[in-house]
C-alpha positions in Angstrom: 139.5 -106.1 180.0 140.0 -109.2 177.9 138.6 -111.5 180.5 135.6 -109.4 181.1 134.4 -108.7 177.6 136.0 -111.1 175.2 136.6 -114.8 174.5 140.3 -115.3 173.7 141.2 -118.2 171.4 144.6 -119.3 170.4 145.4 -121.4 167.4 148.5 -123.2 166.2 149.4 -121.5 162.9 151.1 -124.6 161.6 148.0 -126.6 162.0 145.2 -124.0 162.1 141.6 -124.9 161.7 139.9 -123.9 158.4 137.8 -121.3 160.2 140.9 -119.6 161.7 142.6 -119.5 158.3 139.5 -117.9 156.8 139.5 -115.2 159.4 143.3 -114.6 159.2 143.0 -114.2 155.4 140.8 -111.2 156.0 143.4 -109.3 158.0 144.6 -106.5 155.7 148.4 -106.3 155.2 148.9 -109.4 157.3 152.7 -109.9 157.3 153.7 -111.4 160.6 152.6 -113.2 163.7 150.8 -112.7 166.0 147.5 -112.1 164.4 144.8 -110.6 166.5 141.3 -111.0 165.1 138.0 -109.7 166.3 134.9 -111.8 165.3 131.3 -111.6 166.4 129.5 -114.3 168.3 128.7 -116.1 165.0 132.4 -116.1 164.0 132.1 -113.4 161.4 135.2 -111.2 160.9 135.0 -107.7 162.4 138.6 -106.4 162.4 142.1 -107.6 162.8 145.8 -106.8 162.6 149.1 -108.6 162.7 152.5 -108.1 164.3 153.4 -106.8 167.7 151.5 -103.8 169.0 151.8 -101.5 171.9 149.5 -101.9 174.9 147.8 -98.5 174.2 146.9 -99.7 170.7 145.5 -103.0 172.0 143.4 -101.1 174.6 142.1 -98.8 171.9 141.0 -101.8 169.8 139.5 -103.5 172.8 137.5 -100.4 173.5 136.3 -100.1 169.9 135.0 -103.7 169.9 133.7 -103.9 173.5 130.3 -102.8 172.3 130.2 -105.2 169.4 
């Protein structure tokens, strides 16, 4: 599902790019790694969360954003 409908990008949190930091700062209640951030094709923040999540929750989020 990720490969078919999304572009996955990873970033080193110790040396993150300014654009990544700006997106991560928009994650509400961000407390721990990893961060998963959804952005549109222009890089605008859509949604995000932090911490470990269950596969069903990740699939739910992917389904919510697959039409974005």
